[in-house]
C-alpha positions in Angstrom: 22.2 32.4 51.1 24.4 29.4 50.4 21.4 27.3 49.2 20.3 30.2 46.9 23.8 30.4 45.4 23.9 26.6 44.9 20.4 26.7 43.2 21.6 29.6 40.9 24.7 27.7 39.9 22.7 24.5 39.3 20.2 26.3 37.1 23.0 27.9 35.1 24.6 24.5 34.5 21.3 23.0 33.5 20.4 25.7 31.0 24.0 25.9 29.7 23.9 22.2 29.1 20.5 22.5 27.3 22.1 25.1 24.9 24.9 22.7 24.1 22.5 19.9 23.5 20.5 22.0 21.1 23.7 23.0 19.2 24.5 19.3 18.7 21.0 18.2 17.8 19.7 16.9 14.5 18.6 19.4 11.8 16.3 18.6 8.9 17.9 18.4 5.5 15.8 19.5 2.5 14.8 16.9 0.0 17.6 16.2 -2.4 16.5 14.9 -5.8 17.6 14.4 -9.4 16.3 12.2 -12.2 16.0 8.7 -10.8 17.2 9.4 -7.3 16.1 11.0 -4.0 17.5 11.5 -0.6 14.4 11.7 1.7 13.9 12.4 5.4 17.5 13.6 5.6 18.9 14.9 8.9 22.4 16.2 9.8 24.3 17.4 12.8 27.8 18.6 13.7 29.5 16.2 16.1 31.5 17.8 19.0 35.3 17.7 18.7 35.5 15.0 21.4 33.1 12.6 19.6 33.3 11.2 16.1 36.3 13.5 15.3 34.1 16.6 15.2 32.5 15.2 12.1 29.5 16.1 9.9 26.9 13.4 10.5 24.2 12.7 7.9 21.4 10.2 7.8 18.3 9.5 5.8 16.6 7.4 3.1 18.4 7.0 -0.3 15.8 6.0 -2.8 16.1 4.7 -6.4 13.0 6.1 -8.1 14.0 5.2 -11.7 12.8 1.7 -11.4 12.9 0.8 -15.1 16.2 2.5 -16.0 18.6 -0.1 -14.4 20.8 2.6 -12.9 22.1 2.7 -9.3 22.0 5.8 -7.0 24.4 7.2 -4.5 24.9 10.0 -2.0 28.0 12.2 -2.0 29.3 14.1 1.0 32.5 16.2 1.2 34.0 18.3 3.9 36.4 21.3 3.8 36.6 21.1 0.0 38.2 17.7 -0.1 37.0 15.1 -2.6 33.5 13.6 -2.5 32.8 10.5 -0.3 30.4 8.2 -2.1 27.8 6.1 -0.3 26.0 3.7 -2.7 22.4 2.7 -2.7 20.7 -0.4 -4.1 19.0 -0.6 -7.5 15.2 -0.4 -7.3 15.2 -0.1 -3.5 15.3 2.4 -0.7 18.2 2.1 1.8 18.8 3.8 5.1 22.1 5.6 5.3 23.8 6.9 8.6 27.2 8.2 7.7 29.9 10.2 9.5 32.4 12.3 7.4 35.3 14.2 8.8 38.7 15.7 8.1 41.3 13.9 10.2 43.7 16.9 10.0 41.4 19.3 11.9 39.8 19.2 15.4 36.3 19.5 14.0 34.7 19.9 10.6 33.4 23.4 9.7 31.8 23.0 6.3 30.2 20.2 4.3 28.4 19.7 1.0 25.8 17.0 0.2 24.2 15.8 -3.1 22.4 12.8 -4.5 23.3 11.3 -7.8 22.2 8.7 -10.3 24.9 6.5 -11.8 24.2 6.3 -15.5 27.1 4.0 -16.5 30.5 4.6 -18.1 29.3 6.2 -21.4 27.1 8.9 -20.0 27.9 11.3 -17.2 26.1 10.8 -13.9 23.4 13.3 -13.0 23.5 14.9 -9.6 21.3 17.3 -7.6 22.7 20.7 -6.8 25.0 20.5 -3.7 23.5 21.7 -0.4 26.2 23.5 1.6 26.4 23.6 5.4 28.6 25.7 7.8 29.1 24.9 11.4 27.9 27.9 13.5 
């Protein structure tokens, strides 16, 4: 009887741990694109409160596809309605980004927005993709 109880508890811990691992796993991010810029193969996950400040973690390829326009590209991420965090790309290249964004005033981040933009200089406004919104569940 004691061995059966131990086996049941062990199985419960195993499957409970599997559920936690799935909740913290990577999720695909839809292709973000605008004129001259793309964020491809994007993934995101919500970090637990004990790691990375409970942050929104995003990674993927930031690609400059306007090779003849001499404009740079960047990815923007914001959490909880704060201002945008900007992560620059490189002109005429593809760069790998792996960024963690969090709100230091809270135990964990509950919402985030992501968009990709093309920097068109100081005289014309930048063009950005529509923001993708994410909520921690």
